[in-house]
N, C-alpha and C positions, 0 to 999 in steps of 0.2 A: 671760599666755604665749598666743600664737596656736594655731590649730589645727596649722600647718604645723610649730612647734617643738613640740607636744604628740606629733604623729606619727614626728618625729626621736627625739625621746626615748625613746617606745614602741619604737621600733626598735633603739635604742642596747642597751638591757635586755633585749630579746628576743635580739638577738644575744650580748649577754653570757652570758645564760642557757644559749643553746644552746653555747656555747664552753665554758664550765663542763663542762656535762653531757657535751660531746664529750671534753675532756682526763680525765674522770673514767672515761668507758668505756674510754678508751684505757690507763688507768693499768697495768690487769693484763698487756696485751701490751707495753709497755715495762718493766714490771717482768721478764717471760718473757725478752724478747729480751737485758736486762741480767745475768739469772741465767745465760743459757749462755754469756756471755764470763766468768765467775766461776769460782772455785776451789772445791770443798765447801763447806769451811769458811766461805769468805764469803758463800755463800747465807743461812747460818742467822744472819748477825752481826744484833744489835739495839744501837742503832737501824741499819736497813738502808742501806746505800751502793747510791745508783742507779747512779752511772757507775763501774763496776770500774777501778782504779788499780793495776796494768796491766791491759788487757782481755786475755783469755786466747783469742786466735784459734786457738790450736792444737785448743781442744776440737773446733772444725769438721771439723777433720782426724784427730784421734783416734777420733771417734765412728764412723769408718768402717772402723776395725780392730777393733771388736766386734760390727759390726751390719751386715749386707748392704744398704745404705741403699738403691741404685740396683735393687736387686732389688724391695725393698718399694714404691719408688718408681714401677718401670716396672708392678708390681700393680697399685698403686692407679689410675694414668693409666689402664690399659688398662680397669678396672672402670668408673672415672667416666665416659670418652668412650663408650663404648659403652652404659652404662645411660642416660645424658642425652641419646645420640642416640635411643635407644628410646624415653624418655618424651617428647620432642617430637614425635618421628613419628607416633606412638600417641596420644597424647592430642588433639594438634591434628586429627588426622583424627575421631579421636569427638567433640570438641568443635565441628566444623563441623556433623557431622550431627546433633548436638542443636539447634544453633543454627539452622541454616538447614533442614535435611528437615524433611518431615511424614511419620509414620508413625505407625501404630497403636502404641499405648502408650510413645510417645517420653517423655514426662513421668515414668511410673510408672517407666521404667528408669532415667532420670537421679535420679529418688529414692531408688531402691535403691541406685545407685552412691554417691550420696552420704550414706546411711546405713551405708555401710562405714567411713565415717571414726569412729565410733562403737566400732567395735569395737577394743581394746586389741591391741599387739603379741603381749602374754603370752597373750591368747585363742587367738590364730591360731597361735601360735608350732609347738607341738606337731603339730598336723594339717598344717601345712606342711611340716614336716622330714619327717615319714613320708612323704607325698608325694614330697619329693625323693628320699627313701632307695629307694622304691619305682623312680624314674624312674633311680637310679643317679647323681644327680647331686652328691651329697654328697662332698666333697674336690674340687670343682672350682667354677671359676668361674660355671658356669650359676645355680645360685641367687640370684645377686647379680646377673647381668646380664638373663636372659631374663625375668622379670615385669616388668621396666621397659618390655618392649617389648608390653603390653596394658594400657598406660595406668594412670595413677593418678587417684584421686578428687578430689584437690585441685588437680591439673593440669587436668583437664578442666573443672572448675569454672572455674577462673580464666579458661581459654581462650575457655571457652563464653559465658561473660559478656562477654568483651572483643568478641569475633565479634558479638555483638549490639548494639552500639554502631557498628558499620559499616554505613553507609545501606543497604537492599535496592535503591537506585536504580542502584548501580552494579553491582551484579548483574545487573538487568533490561536495564541498557543491554549489557554484555558477552553477555547471552544473546541480544540481539536481533541482535549482530554474529557470531554465530553461535558463541560461544563455549562449550566444553563445562563441565560440572561441575568435573572435574579442573583445567582449565585455569584456570577461575574461582578456585578455590582456590589455585593456585601461585603466579598472577599479580596476582591484585588481595587475596586475603583474607590471604595471607600477609607480602606486603610493606609492608600496612598495620597489621600486628599484631606489628610488631618490638619494641615496648615490651612487650606481653605475654608473646612468647616469650623475652624477655631473661631476665623475672621466672622464668620456668619454668626457663630453663637455669639461673639463679643458684642455686636452690632445688633443683634436682637435684645440682647442683656440688657446694654444701654437703652435703647428705644424704648421698651417696655418698662424696665425699672424707673425711669425718668418721665415717661408721658403724663402728662397734666391734662390736654385738652381732652382725648378721650375718656378718660374716667369723668371727668367733669359734665361731658356730656351725657353720658348712659349711666353712670352710677348715681342716684338720686337720695338713699338711704345711707346715713352715717355710718352704720354698720357695716357697709359695703368700702367704705373708704379707701385708697390708697395711701403709701405714705407722701404722695406728692398733694393730695387733696387733704389728708390731714396737716401738713405742714402749712399750706394756705390758709385753712380754718382757723391754725393756732393764732394767728395775726386777727382774728376778728372774736375773740371770745371775750365775755362782758367782765366787769369789773373795775373798768379804767385803770389799768396796768399796764406797765411797758412789758411785752412779751418778748421782746426781742433776743433776749439771752436763749431763751427755750427755743425759739425759730432758729439760732445759730445750732442749738442742740441736736435738732431735727435734721437741720440740713447736713450738720456734721455726719449723723447716722447714715444718710441717706447717700451721701457722697463716698464716704469710706469704701464699703462694699465694692463699688464701682473700680475705685483706685487700686485695690488689692487686685481686684479679677483682674484688669489690665497688665498690673505688673507681671501676674503669674504667667498669662498667656501672650507678652509682648512678641517675645522671640518667634512663636507660631505664626502671631496676629500680622507680625510685619513681614515673615516668609510669605503669608498668603498673597498679602496686596501685592508684593513684589512680584511674583509668580504670575500672577492673573494677568492675562491678557497678552503672554508672550506668543500665544498662538492665534491668529485672526479665525 
């Protein structure tokens, strides 16, 4: 067998393994979508039926009668958009400062920011809650949005590492032409960092869209609930009915936008992850 044939066989088995792995990863999503079109008793049937016959499309209509889905969706979109905008804006500015500017204590400050990654959420939950109580923010969206406008350690790290891969010669040439720091940042650094910014956007979208613990702590009124809280509350509705199929419907509506967003941005997302950290 020649080298070319060995390469083709190896590539075939690599694609085969990746395809099987991808199908295995998508199996829970297929089961979720299938269960959202079943009656409650069909979900628990064994052996499981993957394709409902007939599909109950009315589940997607009836869920709106019991849960204010549009209100929860609007709250989730508002929090996600504002928090994602804040994390991209603040983290990119901080990352550019750590990557390009020279000032005393820069590396020590960057090390302190990275060290906060070792603090678990449980260790800071109570002090942060007390702070927001003192500020009068509990019961509002502020605790879920405002902290994002002060950056995040992982996003600052990712962007800082990517910015350091951009040749300094581009900035030097722009500076010779009279460009200021803000102009260099906006017209050179950010356009060349689309892949890394996509990674930050996707990570922030995933975190804020799926976040359950923080809204559970700070949002007390049902009118302020996000989709994650609404999904959880749906399980405890009164009436003695089995709400499993409606839970599956809401879960499908929550997961689908995330899956679509990732597939649309996967090329830039993978590129940003791969290139981050090439230069220490």
